[in-house]
N, CA, C and O atoms as a CHARMM CRD file, in Angstrom:
* protein
*
  144
    1    1 MET  N     88.21300-128.86000 -89.67800 PROA 1      0.00000
    2    1 MET  CA    87.63100-128.16600 -90.79700 PROA 1      0.00000
    3    1 MET  C     86.15400-127.91100 -90.57600 PROA 1      0.00000
    4    1 MET  O     85.72100-126.76400 -90.46100 PROA 1      0.00000
    5    2 ILE  N     85.36900-129.00700 -90.51800 PROA 2      0.00000
    6    2 ILE  CA    83.91500-128.86500 -90.41800 PROA 2      0.00000
    7    2 ILE  C     83.47000-129.38100 -89.00300 PROA 2      0.00000
    8    2 ILE  O     82.32200-129.78100 -88.81000 PROA 2      0.00000
    9    3 GLY  N     84.40100-129.35600 -88.05300 PROA 3      0.00000
   10    3 GLY  CA    84.05000-129.72700 -86.68700 PROA 3      0.00000
   11    3 GLY  C     84.19800-131.21800 -86.40700 PROA 3      0.00000
   12    3 GLY  O     84.00200-131.65900 -85.27400 PROA 3      0.00000
   13    4 SER  N     84.54200-131.99300 -87.42500 PROA 4      0.00000
   14    4 SER  CA    84.73600-133.46400 -87.19900 PROA 4      0.00000
   15    4 SER  C     86.14100-133.86100 -87.62600 PROA 4      0.00000
   16    4 SER  O     86.66000-133.36800 -88.62700 PROA 4      0.00000
   17    5 VAL  N     86.75000-134.75800 -86.85800 PROA 5      0.00000
   18    5 VAL  CA    88.09700-135.20100 -87.18500 PROA 5      0.00000
   19    5 VAL  C     88.03300-136.24800 -88.28400 PROA 5      0.00000
   20    5 VAL  O     87.39600-137.28900 -88.12700 PROA 5      0.00000
   21    6 LYS  N     88.67800-135.97300 -89.36500 PROA 6      0.00000
   22    6 LYS  CA    88.68100-136.94000 -90.50500 PROA 6      0.00000
   23    6 LYS  C     89.83400-137.89300 -90.37100 PROA 6      0.00000
   24    6 LYS  O     90.89500-137.54200 -89.85500 PROA 6      0.00000
   25    7 THR  N     89.61300-139.13900 -90.85200 PROA 7      0.00000
   26    7 THR  CA    90.67800-140.10500 -90.82200 PROA 7      0.00000
   27    7 THR  C     91.60300-139.85000 -91.97900 PROA 7      0.00000
   28    7 THR  O     91.28400-139.07800 -92.88400 PROA 7      0.00000
   29    8 PHE  N     92.75600-140.49800 -91.95600 PROA 8      0.00000
   30    8 PHE  CA    93.76100-140.22600 -93.00600 PROA 8      0.00000
   31    8 PHE  C     93.24100-140.58600 -94.38700 PROA 8      0.00000
   32    8 PHE  O     93.42500-139.80200 -95.31800 PROA 8      0.00000
   33    9 PRO  N     92.58000-141.77300 -94.56800 PROA 9      0.00000
   34    9 PRO  CA    92.03300-142.11800 -95.88000 PROA 9      0.00000
   35    9 PRO  C     91.00500-141.11600 -96.37800 PROA 9      0.00000
   36    9 PRO  O     90.92100-140.84300 -97.57600 PROA 9      0.00000
   37   10 GLU  N     90.22900-140.57500 -95.46100 PROA 10     0.00000
   38   10 GLU  CA    89.19700-139.56900 -95.90800 PROA 10     0.00000
   39   10 GLU  C     89.91600-138.30400 -96.35700 PROA 10     0.00000
   40   10 GLU  O     89.50200-137.66800 -97.32500 PROA 10     0.00000
   41   11 ILE  N     90.98700-137.93400 -95.66500 PROA 11     0.00000
   42   11 ILE  CA    91.70800-136.71800 -96.09300 PROA 11     0.00000
   43   11 ILE  C     92.33800-136.97000 -97.45000 PROA 11     0.00000
   44   11 ILE  O     92.30900-136.08300 -98.30400 PROA 11     0.00000
   45   12 LEU  N     92.90600-138.14600 -97.68100 PROA 12     0.00000
   46   12 LEU  CA    93.50000-138.46200 -98.97600 PROA 12     0.00000
   47   12 LEU  C     92.43600-138.39600-100.07300 PROA 12     0.00000
   48   12 LEU  O     92.68900-137.88600-101.16500 PROA 12     0.00000
   49   13 SER  N     91.22800-138.92500 -99.76500 PROA 13     0.00000
   50   13 SER  CA    90.14600-138.92000-100.74100 PROA 13     0.00000
   51   13 SER  C     89.76800-137.47100-101.11800 PROA 13     0.00000
   52   13 SER  O     89.60900-137.13800-102.29300 PROA 13     0.00000
   53   14 VAL  N     89.63300-136.63600-100.09700 PROA 14     0.00000
   54   14 VAL  CA    89.28500-135.23000-100.37100 PROA 14     0.00000
   55   14 VAL  C     90.36600-134.53000-101.18900 PROA 14     0.00000
   56   14 VAL  O     90.07500-133.79300-102.13100 PROA 14     0.00000
   57   15 VAL  N     91.63600-134.78100-100.80500 PROA 15     0.00000
   58   15 VAL  CA    92.74300-134.16800-101.51100 PROA 15     0.00000
   59   15 VAL  C     92.78500-134.64200-102.96000 PROA 15     0.00000
   60   15 VAL  O     93.00600-133.84000-103.86800 PROA 15     0.00000
   61   16 GLN  N     92.57500-135.94100-103.18300 PROA 16     0.00000
   62   16 GLN  CA    92.59600-136.50400-104.53600 PROA 16     0.00000
   63   16 GLN  C     91.47300-135.89100-105.39300 PROA 16     0.00000
   64   16 GLN  O     91.69100-135.52500-106.54700 PROA 16     0.00000
   65   17 THR  N     90.29100-135.78800-104.81700 PROA 17     0.00000
   66   17 THR  CA    89.16800-135.19500-105.52800 PROA 17     0.00000
   67   17 THR  C     89.46900-133.72700-105.88200 PROA 17     0.00000
   68   17 THR  O     89.20900-133.27800-106.99900 PROA 17     0.00000
   69   18 PHE  N     90.03100-132.98400-104.89200 PROA 18     0.00000
   70   18 PHE  CA    90.36400-131.57900-105.13300 PROA 18     0.00000
   71   18 PHE  C     91.41700-131.45800-106.21700 PROA 18     0.00000
   72   18 PHE  O     91.34200-130.56000-107.05600 PROA 18     0.00000
   73   19 CYS  N     92.39200-132.34300-106.21200 PROA 19     0.00000
   74   19 CYS  CA    93.46500-132.30300-107.24300 PROA 19     0.00000
   75   19 CYS  C     92.88100-132.53400-108.62300 PROA 19     0.00000
   76   19 CYS  O     93.25300-131.84600-109.57400 PROA 19     0.00000
   77   20 LEU  N     91.95900-133.50500-108.75300 PROA 20     0.00000
   78   20 LEU  CA    91.33400-133.79000-110.02800 PROA 20     0.00000
   79   20 LEU  C     90.55900-132.58100-110.50800 PROA 20     0.00000
   80   20 LEU  O     90.63800-132.21000-111.67900 PROA 20     0.00000
   81   21 PHE  N     89.80500-131.96100-109.60100 PROA 21     0.00000
   82   21 PHE  CA    89.00100-130.75700-109.95500 PROA 21     0.00000
   83   21 PHE  C     89.92500-129.63600-110.37300 PROA 21     0.00000
   84   21 PHE  O     89.65000-128.92800-111.34200 PROA 21     0.00000
   85   22 PHE  N     91.01500-129.46900-109.65200 PROA 22     0.00000
   86   22 PHE  CA    91.98000-128.37600-109.94600 PROA 22     0.00000
   87   22 PHE  C     92.60800-128.57600-111.29900 PROA 22     0.00000
   88   22 PHE  O     92.77900-127.62500-112.06100 PROA 22     0.00000
   89   23 GLN  N     92.96800-129.86000-111.61500 PROA 23     0.00000
   90   23 GLN  CA    93.59000-130.16300-112.87600 PROA 23     0.00000
   91   23 GLN  C     92.63600-129.84700-114.03400 PROA 23     0.00000
   92   23 GLN  O     93.05700-129.30700-115.05700 PROA 23     0.00000
   93   24 ARG  N     91.36400-130.18000-113.87400 PROA 24     0.00000
   94   24 ARG  CA    90.38600-129.90600-114.92500 PROA 24     0.00000
   95   24 ARG  C     90.19100-128.40700-115.06100 PROA 24     0.00000
   96   24 ARG  O     90.12000-127.90200-116.18100 PROA 24     0.00000
   97   25 PHE  N     90.10400-127.67700-113.95300 PROA 25     0.00000
   98   25 PHE  CA    89.92500-126.21000-113.97600 PROA 25     0.00000
   99   25 PHE  C     91.13600-125.54000-114.63800 PROA 25     0.00000
  100   25 PHE  O     90.98200-124.65200-115.47600 PROA 25     0.00000
  101   26 PHE  N     92.32200-125.97100-114.25800 PROA 26     0.00000
  102   26 PHE  CA    93.54900-125.38000-114.80700 PROA 26     0.00000
  103   26 PHE  C     93.69100-125.69900-116.32000 PROA 26     0.00000
  104   26 PHE  O     94.15600-124.87500-117.10700 PROA 26     0.00000
  105   27 SER  N     93.27700-126.90500-116.68100 PROA 27     0.00000
  106   27 SER  CA    93.37000-127.28900-118.09800 PROA 27     0.00000
  107   27 SER  C     92.39600-126.41900-118.92900 PROA 27     0.00000
  108   27 SER  O     92.73900-125.94900-120.01400 PROA 27     0.00000
  109   28 ALA  N     91.18100-126.22000-118.39400 PROA 28     0.00000
  110   28 ALA  CA    90.20400-125.37900-119.09400 PROA 28     0.00000
  111   28 ALA  C     90.70700-123.93400-119.16100 PROA 28     0.00000
  112   28 ALA  O     90.50800-123.24300-120.16000 PROA 28     0.00000
  113   29 THR  N     91.35600-123.49300-118.09400 PROA 29     0.00000
  114   29 THR  CA    91.86500-122.12900-118.06500 PROA 29     0.00000
  115   29 THR  C     92.94600-121.94600-119.16600 PROA 29     0.00000
  116   29 THR  O     92.97900-120.93300-119.86400 PROA 29     0.00000
  117   30 LYS  N     93.79900-122.93500-119.28700 PROA 30     0.00000
  118   30 LYS  CA    94.88200-122.83400-120.30200 PROA 30     0.00000
  119   30 LYS  C     94.27300-122.88200-121.68500 PROA 30     0.00000
  120   30 LYS  O     94.68800-122.12000-122.55700 PROA 30     0.00000
  121   31 GLU  N     93.29900-123.75100-121.91800 PROA 31     0.00000
  122   31 GLU  CA    92.67700-123.88000-123.20500 PROA 31     0.00000
  123   31 GLU  C     91.96700-122.59000-123.63700 PROA 31     0.00000
  124   31 GLU  O     91.94700-122.24000-124.81700 PROA 31     0.00000
  125   32 ASN  N     91.39100-121.89900-122.66000 PROA 32     0.00000
  126   32 ASN  CA    90.67300-120.64700-122.94200 PROA 32     0.00000
  127   32 ASN  C     91.60000-119.47600-122.93400 PROA 32     0.00000
  128   32 ASN  O     91.20100-118.34900-123.22800 PROA 32     0.00000
  129   33 ASP  N     92.88000-119.74400-122.58800 PROA 33     0.00000
  130   33 ASP  CA    93.90200-118.67400-122.60400 PROA 33     0.00000
  131   33 ASP  C     93.52800-117.49900-121.69100 PROA 33     0.00000
  132   33 ASP  O     93.69100-116.33500-122.05700 PROA 33     0.00000
  133   34 TRP  N     93.02300-117.83100-120.49600 PROA 34     0.00000
  134   34 TRP  CA    92.68500-116.79700-119.55300 PROA 34     0.00000
  135   34 TRP  C     93.97900-116.26600-118.90100 PROA 34     0.00000
  136   34 TRP  O     94.03400-115.12900-118.43300 PROA 34     0.00000
  137   35 ILE  N     95.01200-117.11800-118.88400 PROA 35     0.00000
  138   35 ILE  CA    96.27200-116.70800-118.27300 PROA 35     0.00000
  139   35 ILE  C     97.28400-116.52000-119.34400 PROA 35     0.00000
  140   35 ILE  O     97.47300-117.41600-120.16700 PROA 35     0.00000
  141   36 SER  N     97.96800-115.36700-119.38100 PROA 36     0.00000
  142   36 SER  CA    98.91300-115.06600-120.43200 PROA 36     0.00000
  143   36 SER  C    100.11800-115.95000-120.31000 PROA 36     0.00000
  144   36 SER  O    101.04200-115.84800-121.11700 PROA 36     0.00000
């Protein structure tokens, strides 16, 4: 990705953080009714 090989725990940490961010973004999107 950024030129360095990440270990498995680091990948899980990034994925977990991304999932949390995506859940918050998707929740806000639903609340604002941006998606029909």
